[in-house]
C-alpha positions as CSV (number, residue, x, y, z in Angstrom):
1,X,263.4,134.5,131.1
2,X,260.6,133.0,129.0
3,X,258.6,132.4,132.1
4,X,258.8,136.1,133.0
5,X,257.7,137.1,129.5
6,X,254.7,134.7,129.8
7,X,253.8,136.0,133.2
8,X,254.0,139.6,132.1
9,X,251.8,138.9,129.1
10,X,249.4,137.1,131.4
11,X,249.0,140.2,133.6
12,X,248.2,142.2,130.5
13,X,245.6,139.7,129.4
14,X,243.9,139.5,132.8
15,X,243.9,143.3,133.0
16,X,242.1,143.5,129.6
17,X,239.6,140.9,130.6
18,X,238.9,142.7,133.9
19,X,238.4,146.0,132.0
20,X,235.9,144.2,129.7
21,X,234.0,142.9,132.7
22,X,233.8,146.3,134.3
23,X,232.5,147.7,131.0
24,X,229.9,145.0,130.8
25,X,228.8,145.7,134.4
26,X,228.5,149.4,133.7
27,X,226.3,148.7,130.7
28,X,224.3,146.1,132.7
29,X,225.3,143.4,130.3
30,X,225.4,140.7,133.0
31,X,225.4,137.7,130.7
32,X,228.3,139.0,128.7
33,X,230.1,139.8,131.9
34,X,229.7,136.2,133.0
35,X,231.2,135.0,129.7
36,X,234.3,137.1,130.2
37,X,234.4,136.1,133.9
38,X,234.9,132.5,132.8
39,X,237.8,133.5,130.5
40,X,239.3,135.7,133.2
41,X,239.2,132.9,135.8
42,X,240.9,130.5,133.4
43,X,243.6,133.1,132.5
44,X,244.1,134.0,136.2
45,X,244.7,130.3,137.0
46,X,247.3,130.1,134.3
47,X,248.9,133.4,135.5
48,X,249.2,132.1,139.1
49,X,250.9,129.0,137.8
50,X,253.3,131.1,135.7
51,X,254.1,133.4,138.6
52,X,254.6,130.4,141.0
53,X,257.1,128.9,138.5
54,X,259.2,132.0,138.2
55,X,259.0,133.4,141.7
56,X,262.7,132.9,142.2
57,X,263.5,135.1,139.2
58,X,261.5,138.0,140.7
59,X,263.2,140.9,142.4
60,X,260.2,141.2,144.7
61,X,257.8,138.5,145.9
62,X,254.4,138.4,144.4
63,X,251.8,137.5,147.1
64,X,249.5,135.1,145.4
65,X,247.6,134.5,148.7
66,X,246.3,138.1,148.6
67,X,244.7,137.6,145.2
68,X,243.1,134.4,146.3
69,X,241.3,136.3,149.1
70,X,240.0,138.8,146.5
71,X,238.8,136.0,144.2
72,X,236.8,134.6,147.2
73,X,235.2,138.0,147.6
74,X,234.4,138.0,143.9
75,X,232.7,134.7,144.2
76,X,230.7,135.9,147.1
77,X,229.6,139.1,145.3
78,X,228.5,137.1,142.3
79,X,226.5,134.7,144.5
80,X,224.8,137.7,146.2
81,X,224.3,139.4,142.8
82,X,226.1,142.5,144.2
83,X,227.4,143.8,140.9
84,X,228.5,147.2,142.4
85,X,230.8,145.4,144.8
86,X,232.0,143.1,142.0
87,X,232.9,146.1,139.8
88,X,234.8,147.7,142.7
89,X,236.7,144.5,143.5
90,X,237.6,144.1,139.8
91,X,238.7,147.7,139.4
92,X,240.4,148.5,142.8
93,X,241.7,145.1,143.7
94,X,242.3,142.8,140.7
95,X,243.2,145.5,138.1
96,X,245.5,147.2,140.5
97,X,247.2,143.9,141.4
98,X,247.7,143.1,137.7
99,X,249.4,146.5,137.3
100,X,251.5,146.0,140.4
101,X,252.5,142.4,139.3
102,X,253.3,143.6,135.8
103,X,255.6,146.2,137.2
104,X,257.4,143.7,139.4
105,X,257.8,141.3,136.5
106,X,258.9,144.1,134.2
107,X,261.6,145.2,136.7
108,X,262.7,141.6,137.2
109,X,263.0,140.9,133.5
110,X,265.3,143.9,133.1
111,X,267.6,142.6,135.8
112,X,267.7,139.0,134.4
């Protein structure tokens, strides 16, 4: 049960970091966005480990592979300095996944 609580909190934290990155991108604060990107990457790594550890407790499988593909696209957009694409990936892929994962974990924690 503790694993589910940690994973649920991790989703919230990644979501907040992603929102911060989007805000920095909108304000053209690229250096600040990169600082938050480092934090988000670290937190995402922890979250993936937490979710992997509690996958058997979930009522629905969380597909980690899908997020890894998006992370690859994020790396590519950063390398190409395509900050519009980066903002879209953050908002419409990562943030939505965090909300989806949070809901799955929330539902699972109520049933356990």
